[in-house]
C-alpha positions as CSV (number, residue, x, y, z in Angstrom):
1,X,0.0,0.0,0.0
2,X,1.5,3.3,-1.1
3,X,1.1,6.2,1.4
4,X,1.5,9.5,-0.4
5,X,2.3,12.1,2.1
6,X,2.3,15.9,1.6
7,X,3.9,17.9,4.4
8,X,2.1,21.2,5.0
9,X,2.3,23.8,7.7
10,X,-0.9,22.5,9.3
11,X,1.0,19.5,10.6
12,X,3.3,21.9,12.5
13,X,0.8,23.2,14.9
14,X,1.7,22.6,18.6
15,X,2.4,19.0,19.4
16,X,-0.9,18.6,21.3
17,X,-2.8,20.1,18.5
18,X,-3.9,23.0,20.6
19,X,-4.5,25.8,18.2
20,X,-2.2,28.6,19.0
21,X,-2.6,30.1,15.5
22,X,-5.8,32.1,16.4
23,X,-5.1,35.3,18.4
24,X,-7.9,37.1,20.3
25,X,-9.4,39.7,18.0
26,X,-12.3,40.8,20.2
27,X,-11.3,44.5,19.7
28,X,-12.5,44.1,16.2
29,X,-16.1,43.8,17.3
30,X,-15.8,47.6,18.0
31,X,-13.9,48.3,14.7
32,X,-14.9,50.2,11.6
33,X,-18.6,50.2,10.7
34,X,-17.7,49.2,7.1
35,X,-17.9,45.4,6.9
36,X,-15.2,45.2,4.2
37,X,-12.7,47.1,6.3
38,X,-13.6,45.1,9.4
39,X,-13.1,41.8,7.5
40,X,-9.8,43.0,6.0
41,X,-8.4,44.0,9.3
42,X,-9.4,40.8,11.0
43,X,-8.1,38.6,8.2
44,X,-4.8,40.3,8.1
45,X,-4.3,40.2,11.8
46,X,-5.3,36.5,12.0
47,X,-2.7,35.7,9.3
48,X,0.0,37.8,10.9
49,X,-0.5,36.3,14.3
50,X,-0.2,32.8,13.0
51,X,3.0,33.7,11.1
52,X,4.8,35.4,13.9
53,X,3.9,32.7,16.5
54,X,5.3,29.8,14.5
55,X,8.4,30.6,12.4
56,X,8.6,27.2,10.8
57,X,5.0,27.6,9.6
58,X,5.8,31.1,8.4
59,X,8.9,30.0,6.4
60,X,6.9,27.3,4.6
61,X,4.0,29.7,4.0
62,X,5.6,32.9,2.8
63,X,9.1,33.5,1.3
64,X,9.2,37.3,2.0
65,X,7.5,38.1,5.3
66,X,8.1,41.9,4.8
67,X,5.7,41.8,1.8
68,X,3.0,40.7,4.2
69,X,3.7,43.4,6.7
70,X,5.9,41.2,9.0
71,X,9.2,43.0,9.6
72,X,10.0,42.2,13.2
73,X,9.6,38.8,14.7
74,X,11.4,36.3,17.0
75,X,12.1,32.9,15.7
76,X,9.7,30.6,17.6
77,X,9.0,26.8,17.5
78,X,5.9,26.5,19.8
79,X,5.3,23.3,21.6
80,X,2.7,22.0,24.0
81,X,2.0,24.2,27.0
82,X,0.6,22.3,30.0
83,X,-2.4,24.0,31.5
84,X,-3.1,26.3,28.6
85,X,-6.0,24.3,27.1
86,X,-8.9,26.2,28.8
87,X,-7.6,29.6,27.7
88,X,-7.0,28.4,24.2
89,X,-10.5,26.9,24.0
90,X,-11.9,30.2,25.2
91,X,-9.9,32.1,22.5
92,X,-11.2,29.7,19.8
93,X,-14.8,30.2,21.0
94,X,-14.3,33.9,20.6
95,X,-13.0,33.4,17.1
96,X,-15.9,31.1,16.1
97,X,-18.4,33.6,17.5
98,X,-16.6,36.5,15.7
99,X,-16.5,34.9,12.2
100,X,-20.0,33.4,12.4
101,X,-21.5,36.8,13.3
102,X,-19.6,38.7,10.6
103,X,-21.8,39.5,7.7
104,X,-20.8,38.8,4.1
105,X,-22.4,42.1,3.1
106,X,-20.1,44.3,1.1
107,X,-17.4,41.6,0.7
108,X,-16.3,40.6,-2.8
109,X,-16.9,36.9,-3.8
110,X,-13.4,35.7,-2.7
111,X,-13.6,37.4,0.7
112,X,-17.2,36.3,1.4
113,X,-16.2,32.7,0.5
114,X,-13.1,32.9,2.8
115,X,-15.2,34.2,5.7
116,X,-17.6,31.3,5.3
117,X,-14.8,28.8,5.2
118,X,-13.2,30.3,8.3
119,X,-16.4,30.1,10.3
120,X,-17.0,26.5,9.3
121,X,-13.4,25.4,9.8
122,X,-13.1,27.1,13.2
123,X,-16.3,25.6,14.4
124,X,-15.2,22.1,13.6
125,X,-11.7,22.7,15.1
126,X,-13.3,23.9,18.3
127,X,-15.5,20.7,18.4
128,X,-12.4,18.6,18.0
129,X,-10.3,20.4,20.5
130,X,-13.1,20.1,23.1
131,X,-12.0,16.5,23.4
132,X,-8.7,16.5,25.3
133,X,-5.7,14.3,24.5
134,X,-7.1,12.7,21.3
135,X,-4.4,14.2,19.0
136,X,-1.3,12.0,18.4
137,X,1.8,14.2,17.7
138,X,4.1,11.2,18.1
139,X,2.3,8.9,15.7
140,X,4.7,6.2,14.3
141,X,3.6,7.0,10.7
142,X,3.3,10.8,10.7
143,X,4.6,12.1,14.1
144,X,6.8,15.1,14.5
145,X,9.8,12.9,15.5
146,X,10.1,12.0,11.8
147,X,8.4,15.0,10.2
148,X,10.5,17.8,11.8
149,X,13.9,16.6,10.5
150,X,12.5,16.6,6.9
151,X,11.2,20.2,7.3
152,X,14.5,21.3,8.8
153,X,16.4,19.7,5.9
154,X,14.3,21.5,3.3
155,X,14.3,24.9,5.1
156,X,15.3,27.2,2.2
157,X,18.0,29.7,2.8
158,X,17.0,32.8,0.8
159,X,18.7,35.3,3.0
160,X,21.2,35.4,5.9
161,X,18.2,36.0,8.2
162,X,16.8,32.5,7.2
163,X,20.1,31.0,8.4
164,X,19.7,32.8,11.8
165,X,16.1,31.7,12.1
166,X,16.9,28.1,11.2
167,X,19.7,27.9,13.9
168,X,17.3,29.5,16.4
169,X,14.6,26.9,15.7
170,X,17.2,24.1,15.9
171,X,18.2,25.4,19.3
172,X,14.6,25.1,20.5
173,X,14.1,21.5,19.3
174,X,15.0,20.1,22.7
175,X,12.3,22.1,24.4
176,X,9.9,21.2,21.7
177,X,10.4,17.5,21.9
178,X,10.3,17.7,25.7
179,X,6.9,19.3,25.5
180,X,5.6,16.5,23.3
181,X,6.8,14.0,25.9
182,X,4.9,15.9,28.6
183,X,1.8,15.8,26.4
184,X,2.2,12.0,25.9
185,X,2.7,11.6,29.7
186,X,-0.5,13.5,30.4
187,X,-2.3,11.6,27.6
188,X,-1.2,8.3,29.1
189,X,-2.4,9.3,32.5
190,X,-5.8,10.1,31.0
191,X,-6.0,6.6,29.6
192,X,-5.4,7.7,26.0
193,X,-1.7,6.9,25.5
194,X,0.0,5.1,22.7
195,X,0.0,1.3,22.6
196,X,3.1,-0.7,23.4
197,X,3.5,-1.5,19.8
198,X,3.4,2.2,18.8
199,X,5.7,3.2,21.6
200,X,8.2,0.6,20.4
201,X,8.2,2.0,16.9
202,X,8.6,5.6,17.9
203,X,11.5,4.7,20.2
204,X,13.2,2.9,17.3
205,X,12.8,6.0,15.2
206,X,14.3,8.2,17.9
207,X,17.4,5.9,18.0
208,X,17.7,5.7,14.2
209,X,16.8,9.1,12.8
210,X,19.8,10.8,14.5
211,X,22.8,9.0,15.9
212,X,26.1,10.1,17.4
213,X,27.9,8.0,14.9
214,X,26.4,9.7,11.9
215,X,27.1,13.1,13.4
216,X,30.7,12.2,14.1
217,X,31.2,11.1,10.5
218,X,29.7,14.4,9.3
219,X,27.4,12.6,6.8
220,X,24.0,13.0,8.4
221,X,21.5,14.6,6.1
222,X,20.9,17.5,8.5
223,X,24.6,18.2,8.2
224,X,25.0,17.7,4.4
225,X,21.9,19.6,3.4
226,X,22.8,22.5,5.7
227,X,26.2,22.7,4.0
228,X,24.7,22.6,0.6
229,X,22.3,25.4,1.4
230,X,25.0,27.5,3.0
231,X,27.3,27.1,0.0
232,X,24.5,28.0,-2.4
233,X,23.7,31.1,-0.4
234,X,27.4,31.9,-0.2
235,X,27.7,31.7,-4.0
236,X,24.4,33.5,-4.8
237,X,24.6,36.4,-2.3
238,X,28.3,36.5,-1.5
239,X,28.0,36.2,2.2
240,X,31.2,36.3,4.2
241,X,33.0,32.9,4.1
242,X,33.9,33.2,7.7
243,X,30.2,33.7,8.6
244,X,29.3,30.6,6.5
245,X,31.9,28.4,8.2
246,X,30.7,29.7,11.6
247,X,27.1,28.7,10.7
248,X,28.2,25.2,9.7
249,X,30.0,24.8,13.0
250,X,27.0,26.1,14.9
251,X,24.7,23.7,13.1
252,X,26.9,20.7,14.0
253,X,27.1,21.9,17.6
254,X,23.3,22.2,17.9
255,X,22.7,18.8,16.3
256,X,25.0,17.2,18.9
257,X,24.2,19.2,22.0
258,X,20.4,19.9,21.5
259,X,18.7,17.6,18.9
260,X,20.5,14.4,19.7
261,X,19.9,14.6,23.5
262,X,16.3,15.6,22.7
263,X,15.8,12.3,20.9
264,X,17.5,10.4,23.7
265,X,15.3,12.0,26.3
266,X,12.2,11.2,24.2
267,X,13.3,7.6,23.8
268,X,14.0,7.3,27.6
269,X,10.7,9.0,28.5
270,X,8.7,6.6,26.3
271,X,10.6,3.7,27.7
272,X,9.5,4.8,31.2
273,X,5.9,5.1,30.0
274,X,6.1,1.7,28.5
275,X,7.4,0.2,31.7
276,X,4.7,1.9,33.8
277,X,2.1,0.6,31.5
278,X,3.4,-2.9,31.9
279,X,3.3,-2.6,35.7
280,X,-0.2,-1.2,35.6
281,X,-1.3,-4.1,33.3
282,X,-0.1,-6.7,35.8
283,X,-2.0,-5.1,38.7
284,X,-5.6,-6.3,39.3
285,X,-8.2,-3.7,38.6
286,X,-10.3,-3.3,41.8
287,X,-12.6,-0.8,40.1
288,X,-11.2,2.2,41.9
289,X,-8.4,3.3,39.6
290,X,-10.6,3.7,36.6
291,X,-14.2,4.3,35.8
292,X,-16.2,1.3,34.7
293,X,-16.2,2.6,31.1
294,X,-12.5,3.6,31.0
295,X,-10.6,1.9,28.2
296,X,-7.7,-0.5,28.8
297,X,-5.9,-0.5,25.4
298,X,-2.9,-2.5,26.6
299,X,-4.3,-5.4,28.6
300,X,-1.9,-8.3,29.1
301,X,-1.4,-10.2,25.9
302,X,-2.8,-7.3,23.8
303,X,-0.3,-4.5,23.0
304,X,-1.9,-3.4,19.8
305,X,-3.4,0.1,19.4
306,X,-7.2,0.4,19.6
307,X,-9.5,2.5,17.5
308,X,-11.0,5.8,18.7
309,X,-14.3,4.0,19.3
310,X,-12.7,2.3,22.3
311,X,-12.5,5.5,24.2
312,X,-15.3,7.5,26.0
313,X,-15.5,10.4,23.6
314,X,-13.8,8.6,20.7
315,X,-16.8,8.3,18.4
316,X,-17.8,11.9,18.6
317,X,-14.1,13.0,18.1
318,X,-13.9,10.7,15.1
319,X,-17.0,12.3,13.6
320,X,-15.3,15.7,13.7
321,X,-12.0,14.3,12.6
322,X,-13.7,12.9,9.5
323,X,-15.1,16.3,8.6
324,X,-11.7,17.9,9.2
325,X,-9.7,15.3,7.2
326,X,-12.1,14.6,4.3
327,X,-14.0,17.9,3.9
328,X,-17.2,15.9,3.8
329,X,-20.1,16.6,6.1
330,X,-21.6,13.2,5.5
331,X,-22.2,11.2,8.7
332,X,-20.1,8.1,9.4
333,X,-23.2,6.0,8.6
334,X,-23.6,7.8,5.2
335,X,-19.9,7.4,4.4
336,X,-20.1,3.7,5.3
337,X,-23.0,3.2,2.8
338,X,-21.2,5.3,0.1
339,X,-18.0,3.2,0.5
340,X,-19.8,-0.1,0.6
341,X,-21.6,0.6,-2.6
342,X,-18.3,1.8,-4.2
343,X,-16.6,-1.4,-3.0
344,X,-19.2,-3.6,-4.7
345,X,-19.0,-1.6,-7.8
346,X,-15.2,-2.0,-8.0
347,X,-15.5,-5.7,-7.3
348,X,-17.9,-6.1,-10.2
349,X,-15.6,-4.0,-12.4
350,X,-12.6,-6.2,-11.6
351,X,-14.6,-9.5,-12.1
352,X,-15.8,-8.3,-15.5
353,X,-12.3,-7.3,-16.5
354,X,-10.9,-10.6,-15.5
355,X,-13.7,-12.5,-17.2
356,X,-13.2,-10.6,-20.5
357,X,-9.4,-10.5,-20.3
358,X,-8.2,-13.3,-18.0
359,X,-4.6,-12.8,-19.0
360,X,-4.6,-9.3,-17.4
361,X,-3.9,-10.8,-13.9
362,X,-1.1,-13.2,-15.1
363,X,2.5,-12.4,-14.1
364,X,3.3,-12.4,-17.8
365,X,1.0,-9.4,-18.3
366,X,2.8,-7.5,-15.6
367,X,6.2,-8.4,-17.1
368,X,5.1,-7.3,-20.6
369,X,3.8,-4.0,-19.2
370,X,6.8,-3.2,-17.1
371,X,9.5,-4.2,-19.6
372,X,7.8,-2.3,-22.5
373,X,7.1,0.9,-20.5
374,X,9.1,3.5,-22.4
375,X,10.1,5.7,-19.5
376,X,12.2,4.9,-16.5
377,X,13.4,8.3,-15.2
378,X,11.2,10.6,-13.2
379,X,12.0,13.6,-15.4
380,X,10.8,11.7,-18.5
381,X,7.6,10.7,-16.8
382,X,6.8,14.2,-15.5
383,X,7.3,15.6,-19.0
384,X,4.9,13.0,-20.5
385,X,2.3,13.7,-17.8
386,X,2.5,17.5,-18.5
387,X,2.0,16.9,-22.2
388,X,-1.0,14.6,-21.7
389,X,-2.9,16.8,-19.3
390,X,-2.8,19.9,-21.5
391,X,-6.3,19.6,-23.0
392,X,-8.2,18.9,-19.8
393,X,-6.5,21.1,-17.2
394,X,-5.9,24.9,-17.1
395,X,-2.4,26.2,-17.7
396,X,-0.1,27.0,-14.8
397,X,1.1,30.2,-16.6
398,X,-1.4,32.2,-14.5
399,X,-0.9,36.0,-14.8
400,X,2.0,35.5,-17.3
401,X,4.2,33.6,-14.8
402,X,6.6,31.0,-16.0
403,X,6.1,27.3,-15.5
404,X,7.6,26.1,-12.2
405,X,10.6,23.8,-12.0
406,X,10.5,20.5,-10.1
407,X,13.4,18.5,-8.5
408,X,13.0,14.9,-7.6
409,X,15.2,13.9,-4.6
410,X,15.8,10.7,-2.8
411,X,14.7,10.3,0.8
412,X,17.7,10.0,3.2
413,X,18.6,6.5,4.2
414,X,18.0,7.3,7.9
415,X,14.4,8.3,7.2
416,X,13.6,5.7,4.6
417,X,11.9,3.3,7.0
418,X,9.5,6.0,8.2
419,X,8.4,8.0,5.2
420,X,6.0,7.3,2.3
421,X,7.1,6.0,-1.1
422,X,6.8,9.6,-2.3
423,X,5.8,13.0,-1.0
424,X,5.7,16.7,-2.1
425,X,6.6,19.8,-0.2
426,X,4.2,22.7,-0.9
427,X,5.9,26.0,-1.9
428,X,5.4,29.4,-0.2
429,X,2.5,31.5,-1.4
430,X,4.8,34.1,-2.9
431,X,7.4,31.8,-4.5
432,X,6.0,28.9,-6.5
433,X,8.9,28.7,-9.0
434,X,10.9,25.8,-7.4
435,X,9.3,22.6,-6.2
436,X,10.6,19.3,-4.7
437,X,9.2,15.8,-4.8
438,X,10.8,13.1,-2.6
439,X,11.0,9.5,-3.7
440,X,11.8,6.8,-1.2
441,X,14.3,4.5,-3.0
442,X,14.1,1.9,-0.3
443,X,10.4,1.4,-1.2
444,X,11.0,2.1,-4.9
445,X,7.9,1.5,-7.0
446,X,8.0,-0.2,-10.4
447,X,7.8,2.0,-13.4
448,X,4.0,2.0,-13.6
449,X,3.7,2.8,-9.9
450,X,6.4,5.5,-10.3
451,X,4.5,7.0,-13.2
452,X,1.2,7.2,-11.3
453,X,2.9,8.3,-8.1
454,X,4.6,11.2,-9.9
455,X,1.1,12.1,-11.3
456,X,-0.2,12.0,-7.7
457,X,2.7,14.2,-6.3
458,X,3.5,16.2,-9.4
459,X,1.4,16.7,-12.5
460,X,-1.6,17.0,-12.4
461,X,-1.4,16.2,-8.7
462,X,-0.2,18.1,-5.6
463,X,2.5,20.2,-7.3
464,X,0.2,21.3,-10.1
465,X,-2.8,21.9,-7.8
466,X,-0.8,23.8,-5.2
467,X,1.0,26.1,-7.6
468,X,-2.2,26.8,-9.6
469,X,-4.2,27.5,-6.5
470,X,-1.6,29.9,-5.1
471,X,-1.1,31.7,-8.4
472,X,-4.8,32.1,-9.2
473,X,-5.9,33.2,-5.7
474,X,-3.0,35.7,-5.6
475,X,-4.0,37.1,-9.0
476,X,-7.6,37.5,-7.8
477,X,-6.4,39.4,-4.7
478,X,-7.7,36.8,-2.3
479,X,-6.6,37.3,1.3
480,X,-3.6,35.1,2.4
481,X,-5.6,34.1,5.5
482,X,-7.2,31.5,3.1
483,X,-4.0,29.6,3.2
484,X,-4.3,28.9,6.9
485,X,-7.2,26.5,6.1
486,X,-6.2,22.9,5.3
487,X,-8.6,20.6,3.5
488,X,-7.1,17.1,3.2
489,X,-10.0,15.7,1.2
490,X,-9.8,18.5,-1.4
491,X,-6.0,18.1,-1.7
492,X,-5.5,14.4,-1.3
493,X,-8.8,13.6,-3.0
494,X,-7.6,15.5,-6.0
495,X,-4.2,13.8,-6.0
496,X,-5.9,10.4,-6.0
497,X,-8.4,11.5,-8.7
498,X,-5.6,12.5,-11.1
499,X,-3.6,9.4,-10.1
500,X,-6.4,7.3,-11.5
501,X,-6.4,9.5,-14.6
502,X,-2.7,8.7,-14.9
503,X,-3.5,5.0,-15.3
504,X,-5.4,5.9,-18.4
505,X,-2.5,8.0,-19.6
506,X,-0.3,5.0,-19.1
507,X,-2.7,2.9,-21.3
508,X,-2.4,5.6,-24.0
509,X,1.4,5.6,-23.7
510,X,1.7,1.8,-24.1
511,X,-0.9,1.7,-27.0
512,X,1.2,4.4,-28.8
513,X,4.2,2.2,-28.3
514,X,2.6,-0.9,-29.8
515,X,1.6,-2.7,-26.6
516,X,-2.2,-2.5,-26.5
517,X,-2.6,-5.8,-24.7
518,X,-0.6,-4.5,-21.7
519,X,-3.3,-1.9,-21.1
520,X,-5.6,-4.5,-19.6
521,X,-3.1,-5.2,-16.9
522,X,-3.0,-1.5,-16.2
523,X,-6.8,-1.3,-15.9
524,X,-6.7,-4.3,-13.5
525,X,-4.1,-2.5,-11.4
526,X,-6.1,0.7,-11.4
527,X,-9.3,-1.1,-10.3
528,X,-7.4,-3.2,-7.7
529,X,-5.9,0.0,-6.2
530,X,-9.2,1.7,-6.0
531,X,-10.7,-1.4,-4.4
532,X,-8.0,-1.6,-1.8
533,X,-8.2,2.1,-0.8
534,X,-12.0,1.8,-0.6
535,X,-11.7,-1.3,1.6
536,X,-9.2,0.3,3.9
537,X,-11.4,3.4,4.2
538,X,-14.2,1.1,5.3
539,X,-11.9,-0.6,7.8
540,X,-11.1,2.8,9.1
541,X,-14.8,3.4,9.9
542,X,-15.1,-0.1,11.4
543,X,-12.1,0.4,13.7
544,X,-12.6,4.0,14.8
545,X,-16.4,4.3,14.7
546,X,-17.7,0.8,15.2
547,X,-15.0,-0.5,17.5
548,X,-13.8,-3.5,15.4
549,X,-10.7,-5.2,16.8
550,X,-7.8,-6.9,15.0
551,X,-9.5,-10.3,14.8
552,X,-12.6,-8.8,13.2
553,X,-10.5,-6.9,10.7
554,X,-8.5,-10.0,9.9
555,X,-11.7,-11.8,9.1
556,X,-12.8,-9.1,6.7
557,X,-9.4,-9.1,5.0
558,X,-9.4,-12.9,4.7
559,X,-12.6,-12.5,2.5
560,X,-10.5,-10.4,0.1
561,X,-7.6,-12.9,-0.1
562,X,-5.4,-11.3,2.6
563,X,-5.0,-14.4,4.8
564,X,-1.5,-13.8,6.3
565,X,-2.1,-13.0,10.0
566,X,1.0,-10.7,10.1
567,X,-0.3,-8.8,7.0
568,X,-3.7,-8.4,8.6
569,X,-2.2,-7.2,11.8
570,X,0.0,-4.7,9.9
571,X,-3.1,-3.3,8.1
572,X,-5.1,-3.1,11.4
573,X,-2.2,-1.4,13.3
574,X,-1.6,1.2,10.7
575,X,-5.2,2.2,10.4
576,X,-5.6,2.2,14.2
577,X,-2.6,4.5,14.5
578,X,-3.7,6.9,11.6
579,X,-7.4,7.5,12.0
580,X,-9.2,9.0,9.0
581,X,-6.1,8.9,6.8
582,X,-7.5,6.5,4.2
583,X,-10.9,8.3,4.1
584,X,-9.0,11.6,3.5
585,X,-7.8,10.2,0.2
586,X,-10.7,8.0,-0.9
587,X,-13.7,9.9,0.4
588,X,-12.1,13.1,-1.0
589,X,-11.9,11.2,-4.4
590,X,-15.5,10.1,-4.2
591,X,-16.7,13.5,-3.3
592,X,-14.9,14.9,-6.4
593,X,-16.6,12.3,-8.6
594,X,-20.0,13.3,-7.1
595,X,-19.3,17.0,-7.6
596,X,-18.2,16.2,-11.2
597,X,-21.5,14.4,-11.9
598,X,-23.4,17.4,-10.5
599,X,-21.5,19.7,-12.8
600,X,-22.5,17.4,-15.7
601,X,-26.1,17.6,-14.7
602,X,-26.1,21.4,-14.2
603,X,-24.0,22.3,-17.3
604,X,-25.4,19.7,-19.7
605,X,-23.9,20.3,-23.1
606,X,-21.7,23.1,-21.8
607,X,-19.9,20.6,-19.6
608,X,-16.2,19.7,-20.3
609,X,-13.5,18.2,-18.0
610,X,-11.5,21.4,-18.6
611,X,-14.4,23.6,-17.3
612,X,-14.9,21.4,-14.2
613,X,-11.2,21.2,-13.4
614,X,-10.9,25.0,-13.8
615,X,-13.9,25.5,-11.5
616,X,-12.5,23.1,-8.9
617,X,-9.0,24.6,-8.9
618,X,-10.2,28.2,-9.0
619,X,-12.3,27.7,-5.8
620,X,-9.2,26.7,-3.9
621,X,-9.0,24.3,-0.9
622,X,-12.6,24.0,0.5
623,X,-15.0,21.6,2.1
624,X,-17.3,19.8,-0.4
625,X,-20.5,21.3,0.9
626,X,-19.2,24.8,0.2
627,X,-17.9,23.6,-3.2
628,X,-21.3,22.2,-4.1
629,X,-23.0,25.5,-3.2
630,X,-20.5,27.4,-5.2
631,X,-21.1,25.1,-8.2
632,X,-24.9,25.9,-8.1
633,X,-24.1,29.6,-7.9
634,X,-21.9,29.6,-11.0
635,X,-24.3,27.4,-13.1
């Protein structure tokens, strides 16, 4: 199972997920009488507060802070603050009240739409944050112990100030990881801590991502990438060589004296939590230490993680998490029916394909396809994808801007075990010219998988969508506060939607190269991938909403030919550790298909894929209810 991962600023909120990004703006209730001015002031202040309170977010969101009115700031890497939850919830309530009460009167279309999205997004975030300790900042698959090093390694040095900020942030990583440990300790005390299996994986990451040996040899990626960026800045801007060497020494010192000990403390702290859990498990429960409904995720003989449904407020939290991750306001019950019907449809499609072309599932069909695939290099594939998408997708040359560049890089060996097969780093709002896609060579896909993966991450996927959205919204004068809102279903659903289109592109490619029979194998692979993602999304609902355990999930998987107990346990464990991740992709994809069908119905003979794609991209990241309403308005 491929896990495409896109790192965005939204993942860098405080470890506990407590939303520090929203400052109190109550003074604006008494601001100008003109609604447009009131909105503009509020939106600008909201954006500025988020930027100055989290420098890492700011750096990945805007390239030139001064262009956004941010000239003075202190480099900050905010972490979890014990005891601050009530105040932060109060601030969020004020924000929700403010944006819900603000009228759309007098606002242009973009501002009115942004105001609506802010109100909805904040309301859902408040509902989620009302459930304490349900966030998982140290998740084995997507926790900050593995994400932060990647973001540090890709921290662009445009100016000397960027180097200063980077070193200041690096100096705060010890405090940051310590705060995440405190959060995990509190979370465990509340009965919501990680399972023993998850703790073991995170501890292994702490010991492997950064080691004293790699630092002493000078070849760790946080050393080599820093030197590369410093040398490039030295060449481009002519900074003093002595200053550059001093910065390199400072980076090495901080890696050894701050970050490495931080990983060691995190490892040791998790070890102590694990030992405490084992002692607690061995003690008989006399009914006084926990309420009768309190969960016991790690009872003796069962160290696997449990789904959210196992916890007192888990189902309600999962409802809100689904909205936040998928952008769909359908209930879990509605999503279950939607996915079940889609699963049956994909099963029937696959059966029909095998019946009509039985050779499509033979190893020889795979070999024919892979050996005859004309491209092996990422650059070749990206060029071909750009060519094939031209007729059905709007151009990236928005406002006369040049086409962006893309660099494909290999994931560092020390992170290969903990990252997806590929992922894309989104560019700043004001600098979309250079883009990076990472490919994990340890989990290197075959040529067909690489082609569709590059479509997912590059063209017409994340890279294309992100660059287009940023350029179009900027050209329209949309307020940058819009970029504070993250809609996984819109973004990951789109990437999956175009990934499936790329399978059709691959069929065209092989047909053009005299291999039409190999296209049936490609169609079988496409359907099988859709079927598996749909199945895993259903399992997500079963685990986190219905409370299914590993045995029940294994029984379901066995009906689909996955009979290996270890494989079934791996699927269960990943889904239990990453709630709503698969639905983010697949429900987002299905919602796009539903929206597309509604566009066909509304536009009739005026419908075209180009028109639909242009509408979808022009609206920018949104929830699907808002997109459907917007579709009705433009029709």
